[in-house]
C-alpha positions in Angstrom: 98.1 10.0 157.8 100.0 9.9 154.5 103.4 10.2 152.9 104.1 13.9 152.1 106.5 13.7 149.2 108.8 11.5 147.0 108.1 8.2 145.3 105.3 7.2 147.8 103.7 10.8 147.7 100.1 10.7 149.0 100.2 7.0 149.9 98.1 6.4 153.1 99.8 4.8 156.2 97.9 2.9 158.9 98.1 3.7 162.6 97.4 1.3 165.4 94.1 1.8 167.1 94.2 3.4 170.6 96.4 6.0 172.2 99.6 4.0 172.1 101.1 6.1 169.4 100.9 9.9 168.6 101.7 10.2 165.0 103.3 13.4 163.8 100.9 15.5 161.9 101.3 15.9 158.1 101.9 19.6 158.5 104.7 19.1 161.1 106.3 16.2 159.1 106.3 18.3 156.0 108.0 21.3 157.8 110.4 18.8 159.5 111.4 17.4 156.1 111.8 20.8 154.5 114.3 21.5 157.2 116.0 18.3 156.7 116.4 18.3 152.9 117.7 21.8 153.0 120.6 20.5 154.9 121.1 17.0 154.0 121.2 15.0 150.6 118.8 12.1 151.2 120.1 9.9 148.4 120.8 6.4 149.7 121.5 7.6 153.2 121.1 5.3 156.4 118.4 6.5 158.8 117.5 5.6 162.3 113.9 6.1 163.3 113.6 6.1 167.2 110.3 5.7 168.9 109.1 4.8 165.4 105.4 4.3 166.1 103.8 3.9 162.7 107.1 4.3 161.0 105.9 7.4 159.2 109.2 9.4 159.7 111.3 6.5 158.5 109.0 5.8 155.5 108.9 9.5 154.5 112.8 9.3 154.5 112.6 6.2 152.1 110.1 8.0 149.9 112.6 10.8 149.6 115.5 8.7 148.6 117.0 7.1 151.7 118.5 3.7 151.2 117.9 2.0 154.6 116.0 2.6 157.7 116.3 1.0 161.2 113.0 1.3 163.1 113.2 1.2 166.9 110.0 0.7 168.7 109.0 -1.1 171.9 105.3 -1.8 171.1 104.6 -5.0 169.1 101.3 -3.5 168.0 103.2 -0.5 166.5 105.8 -2.9 165.0 102.9 -4.7 163.3 101.7 -1.3 161.9 105.3 -0.5 160.5 105.3 -3.9 158.8 101.9 -3.4 157.3 102.9 0.1 156.0 106.1 -1.3 154.5 104.2 -4.1 152.8 101.7 -1.6 151.3 104.4 0.6 150.0 107.1 -1.7 148.8 108.1 -4.9 150.5 111.7 -4.6 149.1 112.4 -1.5 151.3 115.7 -2.0 153.0 114.8 -1.9 156.6 115.1 -3.6 160.1 112.5 -3.4 162.8 114.0 -3.6 166.3 111.4 -4.2 169.1 113.5 -2.5 171.8 113.7 0.5 174.0 115.2 3.4 172.2 117.4 4.5 175.2 118.9 0.9 175.3 119.3 0.9 171.6 121.3 4.2 171.8 123.6 2.7 174.4 124.7 -0.2 172.1 127.7 0.1 169.8 127.0 0.5 166.2 128.6 -0.9 163.0 128.0 2.0 160.7 127.0 5.5 161.7 123.7 7.1 160.4 123.3 10.1 158.3 119.9 10.9 159.8 118.4 10.0 163.2 114.8 10.9 163.8 113.2 10.8 167.2 109.5 11.4 168.2 109.3 10.2 171.7 106.3 10.5 174.0 106.3 14.1 175.2 106.1 13.0 178.9 109.0 10.5 178.7 111.8 10.9 181.2 115.2 11.4 179.7 114.3 13.4 176.6 116.9 16.0 177.5 119.6 13.3 177.2 118.6 12.2 173.7 121.0 14.6 171.8 124.0 13.4 173.9 123.2 9.7 173.2 122.2 10.2 169.4 125.0 12.5 168.3 127.8 10.0 168.6 125.8 7.5 166.3 125.9 10.0 163.4 128.4 10.3 160.7 130.1 13.7 160.4 127.7 16.4 159.3 124.7 14.0 160.0 121.5 15.3 161.5 119.7 14.3 164.7 116.0 15.5 164.4 113.9 15.6 167.6 110.2 16.3 167.9 109.2 17.4 171.4 106.9 19.4 173.5 107.4 23.1 172.8 107.9 23.7 176.5 111.2 21.9 176.3 114.0 24.1 174.8 117.0 23.0 173.1 118.0 26.1 171.1 120.9 26.7 173.7 122.4 23.3 173.1 125.7 23.7 171.3 124.8 21.2 168.5 121.4 22.6 167.9 121.3 24.3 164.6 117.6 25.1 164.3 114.5 24.8 166.5 111.0 25.5 165.2 107.6 25.4 166.9 104.4 24.1 165.3 101.4 24.4 167.6 102.1 22.2 170.7 105.2 20.6 169.1 108.7 21.8 168.5 111.3 20.4 166.0 114.9 20.7 167.1 117.7 19.8 164.7 121.3 18.9 165.9 124.3 18.4 163.8 127.4 16.4 164.5 130.1 18.8 163.1 133.0 17.7 161.0 136.2 17.2 162.8 
């Protein structure tokens, strides 16, 4: 697994051994970020990476210009991989790693909204259909919530879903918090 584009282009990321994480494939991540950068200026934005795993999605954001990433991941082993990946890219990356359940994290009040929220939960996880309702209020106006999910789960009829694409067994749905 590697960074696809930006200042860390082609840099290799480590993954924890075992089946605890399911990293997004390079092809899917590239397609996801093509959809994102066509809709959102990445320069110095705040990003939330839920179910962060290796941190690949948040680190791809940093590589493309994001200013800060909050990584939320329950696994200590995955958190260790995120720390190692940050150290290998640039220890000065502005970030926080929160070892916490993503659903609990979304229920907390936030100080500043995010421009981009990325979520790549386990496909079998209960509550995936609730993620847009919990994530959208954490976005700034015109911010994006990007959800990778099993292609058998559909979000295209959700009022905030602006695009949904399928890549093999995975789908990417992008939601926007509209301006008031």
